[in-house]
C-alpha positions in Angstrom: 186.4 188.5 82.3 189.5 186.7 81.2 188.8 183.8 82.7 185.3 183.8 81.2 186.5 184.2 77.9 189.1 181.5 78.3 186.5 178.9 79.6 184.3 179.6 76.7 187.0 179.0 74.4 187.9 175.8 76.2 184.2 174.6 76.1 184.2 175.2 72.2 187.4 173.0 71.6 186.1 170.5 73.9 182.8 170.4 71.7 184.8 170.2 68.5 186.9 166.8 69.6 184.0 164.5 68.8 183.4 166.0 65.7 187.3 165.9 64.7 187.4 162.4 65.7 184.3 161.5 63.7 185.9 163.1 60.5 189.2 161.2 61.3 187.4 158.1 61.3 185.7 159.1 57.8 188.9 160.2 56.2 190.6 157.3 57.4 187.8 155.0 56.2 187.9 156.8 52.7 191.6 156.4 52.1 191.7 152.5 53.2 188.7 151.9 51.0 190.1 153.6 48.0 193.4 151.9 48.3 192.0 148.4 48.8 189.4 149.1 45.8 192.3 150.0 43.4 194.1 147.2 44.6 191.4 144.7 43.8 190.3 146.4 40.5 193.8 146.2 39.4 194.0 142.7 40.0 191.0 141.9 38.3 192.4 143.8 35.5 195.4 141.5 35.2 193.7 138.6 35.8 195.0 138.0 39.1 193.6 136.7 42.4 190.6 135.2 43.5 188.6 138.5 42.5 186.2 139.1 39.7 183.8 141.5 38.6 180.1 141.2 40.1 177.7 140.3 37.2 174.0 139.1 37.2 172.1 137.7 34.3 174.6 135.2 33.1 177.5 138.0 32.9 175.6 140.7 30.9 174.9 142.9 33.9 177.9 144.5 35.6 177.3 145.7 39.1 179.9 148.6 39.6 181.1 149.3 43.1 179.9 152.6 43.1 176.1 151.0 43.9 177.4 149.4 47.1 179.1 152.8 48.0 176.0 154.9 47.3 173.9 152.4 49.6 176.5 152.7 52.3 176.1 156.4 52.1 172.4 156.4 52.4 172.3 154.0 55.3 174.9 155.5 57.2 173.7 159.0 56.6 169.9 158.2 57.3 171.3 156.5 60.7 173.3 159.3 61.7 170.1 161.8 61.1 167.9 159.2 62.9 169.6 158.3 66.1 172.5 160.7 66.4 175.0 158.1 68.3 177.8 159.2 70.2 181.1 157.5 71.0 181.8 154.1 69.1 178.4 154.6 67.2 179.3 157.6 65.7 182.9 156.6 64.7 181.0 153.5 63.1 178.7 155.5 61.1 181.5 158.0 60.0 183.7 155.2 58.7 180.9 153.6 56.8 180.0 156.8 55.2 183.8 157.5 54.3 184.0 153.9 52.6 180.8 154.6 50.8 182.2 157.8 49.4 185.5 156.2 48.5 183.6 153.6 46.5 181.5 156.1 44.9 184.1 158.5 43.9 186.3 155.9 42.7 183.8 155.5 39.9 183.0 159.5 39.6 184.2 159.3 35.9 181.4 156.6 34.9 178.6 158.7 36.6 180.1 162.0 34.9 180.6 160.1 31.3 177.4 157.9 31.8 180.0 155.2 30.1 182.2 152.6 31.4 185.5 154.8 31.1 187.0 153.3 34.4 190.5 152.6 32.6 190.3 155.2 29.9 192.0 158.3 30.2 188.9 159.9 31.1 188.6 157.8 34.0 191.4 159.6 35.7 189.1 162.4 36.5 187.7 159.5 39.4 191.2 159.6 40.9 190.9 163.5 40.6 187.7 163.6 42.5 189.3 161.2 45.2 192.5 163.3 45.7 190.5 166.5 46.1 187.9 164.5 48.5 190.6 163.5 50.6 192.2 166.9 50.7 189.0 168.6 51.8 188.5 165.8 54.4 192.2 166.5 55.8 191.6 170.2 56.1 188.2 169.5 57.8 190.1 167.1 60.2 192.8 169.9 60.9 190.1 172.2 61.8 190.9 174.4 58.7 188.3 176.6 57.2 189.2 178.6 54.3 185.8 180.5 54.7 187.0 181.7 58.3 187.3 185.6 57.9 188.0 186.5 61.4 186.2 189.2 63.1 186.7 192.8 63.8 187.2 196.1 61.3 189.4 193.7 59.0 186.7 191.4 58.2 185.6 192.5 55.0 188.9 192.8 53.7 189.7 189.4 54.8 186.2 187.8 53.3 187.4 189.6 50.1 190.7 187.9 49.9 189.1 184.4 50.4 186.8 184.7 48.0 189.3 185.8 45.4 191.6 182.9 46.3 188.7 180.5 46.0 187.9 181.9 43.0 191.4 181.6 41.4 191.8 177.9 42.7 188.5 176.9 41.0 189.7 178.5 37.8 192.7 176.4 37.9 191.1 173.2 38.5 188.5 173.8 35.8 191.8 174.6 33.6 192.5 171.1 34.2 195.1 171.6 36.6 193.8 170.1 39.9 197.2 169.7 42.0 198.1 173.4 41.7 194.3 174.4 42.1 194.2 172.6 45.6 197.7 173.8 46.6 196.4 177.1 45.5 193.9 176.8 48.2 196.3 177.1 50.9 199.0 178.8 48.8 197.4 181.6 47.1 200.1 182.7 44.7 200.1 179.1 43.2 196.6 179.5 42.1 196.8 182.9 40.7 199.4 181.9 38.3 197.7 178.6 37.5 194.5 180.3 36.9 196.0 182.9 34.3 197.9 180.6 32.0 196.5 178.2 29.3 194.0 175.5 30.1 194.5 172.1 29.2 192.8 171.3 25.7 190.4 168.5 27.5 189.4 170.6 30.3 186.1 172.0 31.0 187.2 175.5 30.5 188.9 174.7 27.3 185.5 173.1 26.2 183.7 176.2 27.3 185.9 179.1 26.4 188.3 177.7 23.4 186.3 176.9 20.3 187.4 174.4 17.6 190.0 176.3 15.5 190.5 179.2 17.7 194.0 180.8 18.6 193.6 179.8 22.3 192.5 176.3 21.1 195.5 176.0 19.1 197.8 177.4 21.9 196.6 174.7 24.0 197.2 172.0 22.0 200.7 173.1 21.5 201.1 173.3 25.2 199.7 170.1 26.0 199.6 168.0 22.8 197.8 164.7 22.6 199.7 162.2 24.8 201.5 165.0 26.5 201.8 163.5 30.4 203.1 165.7 33.1 204.1 164.5 36.5 200.8 164.7 38.2 199.4 162.3 35.5 202.4 159.7 36.5 201.2 160.1 39.9 197.7 159.6 39.3 198.7 156.2 37.1 201.0 155.2 40.3 197.9 155.8 42.4 194.9 154.4 40.1 196.5 152.4 37.5 197.7 153.4 33.9 194.9 153.7 31.6 194.3 151.6 28.5 196.1 152.8 25.2 
């Protein structure tokens, strides 16, 4: 009986290895592509090096790099579903999908605001999106599953704790506290504290819950005055480049 259970566990572990390898290729390509993309865009912004924006129609139409990312994801995703390759083919498609996702999420703020806000303060949302995606990819590669509720009599209780913790983490993220929200997925206390504190005035939560002129809106402005910069903001500037004034 014990030998059968051990054999079954080994079979499950061996089956998960190709998936973990593919996720590793996808995550690696995602990170490398994002870093290279930011290096190129920062050089273009500074007017250095051979790189220039891709334009058509005499320079009137700027082709953003998210377009190439969307094509990469569409092609690699369709090829995976159609051919389901293994080995090198699977790794190549995973890497192509990761690269496409990086190109697309690097301009997340553009399709969120429907405007070219890449180098504005609103453009920092792209860095947030990339970091969130990278963190989730790392968790997937390590085999972490925040929705794994185990088994046995304690399953309902564990499921409840998982759902509540994820809810606190999401509230923290919607309050504009992305770093503590992500950390809170793994360290529940961090998300709980961050979720009950005042939201940043430019966060989705503040726009939904803090009407202009309300007491909470005034409190948020006092806590996070215009121009206020946190360590997390400085970290994002280091990664993605400082926004324009």
